[in-house]
C-alpha positions as CSV (number, residue, x, y, z in Angstrom):
1,M,24.4,24.9,43.4
2,D,24.2,28.7,43.7
3,H,26.1,29.8,40.6
4,E,26.0,33.5,41.5
5,H,28.2,32.8,44.5
6,D,30.5,30.2,42.8
7,Q,34.1,31.6,43.2
8,T,35.3,29.5,40.2
9,H,32.9,31.2,37.8
10,A,34.7,32.7,34.8
11,H,33.6,34.4,31.6
12,P,31.6,31.9,29.6
13,H,33.7,32.2,26.5
14,D,36.9,31.0,28.2
15,P,36.9,27.3,27.5
16,S,39.8,26.7,29.8
17,A,38.0,28.2,32.8
18,P,36.7,26.0,35.6
19,C,33.0,25.3,35.2
20,A,30.3,23.8,37.4
21,H,30.2,20.8,35.1
22,A,33.9,20.1,35.5
23,H,33.6,20.4,39.3
24,A,30.7,18.0,39.5
25,R,32.5,15.5,37.3
26,A,35.7,15.7,39.3
27,A,33.8,15.2,42.5
28,A,31.9,12.2,41.2
29,L,34.9,10.4,39.6
30,P,36.0,8.1,42.5
31,E,32.4,7.0,43.3
32,A,31.5,6.5,39.6
33,L,34.6,4.3,39.0
34,A,33.8,2.3,42.1
35,G,30.2,1.9,41.0
36,A,31.3,0.7,37.5
37,E,33.7,-1.8,39.0
38,A,31.0,-3.1,41.4
39,A,28.4,-3.3,38.6
40,C,30.9,-5.2,36.4
41,A,31.7,-7.7,39.2
42,E,28.0,-8.2,39.8
43,R,27.3,-8.8,36.1
44,G,30.3,-11.1,35.6
45,V,32.0,-8.8,33.1
46,R,35.5,-7.3,33.3
47,L,36.3,-3.6,33.6
48,T,39.7,-4.2,31.9
49,P,42.5,-1.6,32.3
50,I,41.7,0.0,28.9
51,R,37.9,0.1,29.6
52,R,38.6,1.7,33.0
53,A,41.0,4.2,31.4
54,V,38.4,5.2,28.7
55,L,35.7,5.5,31.4
56,E,38.1,7.6,33.6
57,A,38.9,9.9,30.6
58,L,35.1,10.4,30.0
59,L,34.5,11.0,33.7
60,E,37.4,13.5,33.8
61,S,35.9,15.6,31.0
62,H,32.8,17.8,31.5
63,A,32.4,17.9,27.7
64,P,31.8,15.0,25.4
65,L,34.9,13.5,23.8
66,G,35.5,12.0,20.4
67,A,37.2,8.7,20.2
68,Y,40.4,10.2,18.9
69,E,40.4,12.7,21.7
70,I,40.1,9.9,24.2
71,L,42.9,8.0,22.3
72,D,45.1,11.1,22.5
73,A,44.4,11.6,26.2
74,L,45.2,7.9,27.0
75,N,48.4,7.9,24.9
76,A,49.5,11.1,26.5
77,R,49.3,9.6,30.0
78,G,50.8,6.3,29.0
79,A,47.7,4.1,29.2
80,D,49.1,1.8,26.6
81,E,49.1,-1.5,28.4
82,G,47.5,-4.7,27.3
83,P,46.0,-6.1,24.2
84,G,45.0,-2.8,22.7
85,E,48.7,-1.8,22.2
86,S,49.7,-1.2,18.6
87,K,52.5,-3.4,17.3
88,A,54.8,-0.4,16.8
89,G,54.6,0.5,20.5
90,R,53.3,3.9,19.8
91,G,50.4,3.5,22.2
92,L,46.9,2.4,21.9
93,A,45.3,1.5,18.6
94,P,42.0,3.3,17.8
95,I,40.1,0.0,17.7
96,A,40.9,-0.5,21.4
97,V,39.2,2.7,22.3
98,Y,36.2,1.9,20.1
99,R,35.9,-1.6,21.6
100,A,36.1,-0.1,25.1
101,L,33.4,2.5,24.2
102,D,31.1,-0.2,22.8
103,F,31.5,-2.1,26.1
104,L,30.9,1.0,28.2
105,I,27.8,1.9,26.3
106,E,26.5,-1.6,26.4
107,Q,27.0,-1.7,30.2
108,G,25.3,1.7,30.6
109,F,28.4,3.6,31.7
110,A,28.6,5.9,28.7
111,H,26.4,7.4,26.0
112,K,27.1,8.5,22.4
113,L,25.9,12.0,21.5
114,E,25.0,11.5,17.9
115,S,24.9,15.2,17.1
116,R,28.5,15.6,18.2
117,N,29.8,12.1,17.3
118,A,31.2,12.1,20.8
119,F,30.9,10.2,24.0
120,T,30.1,11.1,27.6
121,A,30.1,9.2,30.8
122,C,26.7,8.2,32.2
123,P,26.2,9.3,35.8
124,H,22.8,7.7,36.3
125,A,21.7,4.1,36.7
126,H,18.8,3.9,34.3
127,A,17.4,1.2,32.2
128,P,19.0,0.9,28.7
129,H,15.7,1.9,26.9
130,D,14.8,4.8,29.3
131,L,14.4,8.2,27.7
132,V,17.6,10.3,28.3
133,A,17.7,14.0,27.8
134,F,21.1,15.7,27.3
135,L,21.5,19.4,28.0
136,I,24.5,20.5,26.0
137,C,26.0,23.9,26.7
138,E,27.3,25.7,23.6
139,A,29.4,28.0,25.7
140,C,31.4,25.6,27.9
141,G,30.7,22.4,26.2
142,G,29.4,20.8,29.4
143,V,26.7,18.1,29.3
144,D,24.1,17.4,31.9
145,E,22.1,14.2,31.6
146,L,18.5,13.9,32.8
147,A,16.1,11.0,32.8
148,P,12.8,12.8,33.7
149,A,9.9,10.5,34.4
150,P,7.2,13.0,33.3
151,L,8.9,13.5,29.9
152,A,9.4,9.8,29.5
153,K,5.7,9.2,30.2
154,A,4.6,11.9,27.7
155,V,6.9,10.6,25.0
156,G,5.8,7.0,25.7
157,Q,2.2,7.9,25.3
158,M,3.0,9.7,22.0
159,L,4.9,6.7,20.7
160,A,2.1,4.3,21.7
161,Q,-0.5,6.5,19.9
162,E,1.7,6.3,16.8
163,G,2.4,2.6,17.2
164,F,6.1,3.4,17.0
165,A,8.7,1.1,18.7
166,P,11.8,3.1,19.5
167,R,15.2,1.4,19.5
168,R,16.8,4.2,21.5
169,Q,15.3,7.3,23.2
170,V,17.7,10.2,23.3
171,L,16.9,13.9,23.4
172,E,19.7,16.4,22.8
173,I,19.0,20.0,23.7
174,T,21.6,22.7,23.1
175,G,21.8,26.1,24.7
176,A,23.5,27.7,27.7
177,C,23.9,26.1,31.1
178,A,23.0,27.9,34.3
179,H,26.7,28.4,35.1
180,C,27.4,30.1,31.8
181,R,24.2,32.2,31.9
182,A,25.1,33.5,35.4
């Protein structure tokens, strides 16, 4: 995308301004939800209403969200149906969101950013143990996910030389995205 000619560009310090990350997420939302539903059907698992609502909340946000931010967003739009409902009828219980997040991560539809203790939707179909690099913009909060083969090969060789068996391979890089730098 040519960020210099993007009419939605705003000052990088305005967190409410539209951002290239937000536009990309919004455009990909219907396809991503349909892909998740198809993958669940193929795997014989259910994308329950709460799981779908949590995934949708993650897909709607260009920035990673904490579990309680997701909970607030779902309760604000009335996504308090089903077994995750609290007994008092005040909306979803936090455990319902955490269970949905566990499912989404297990199925490869979301990732946890450890440095932020927050979650982001996964737009790529990669293997669970593939190296994933997150580019986290400190100005707009947007996250881009990359699964670069050359980097994975280099890290794989380094790990093999050290005899190290990784459980997860995640690289988080913070800085300024191209949109905010423009």
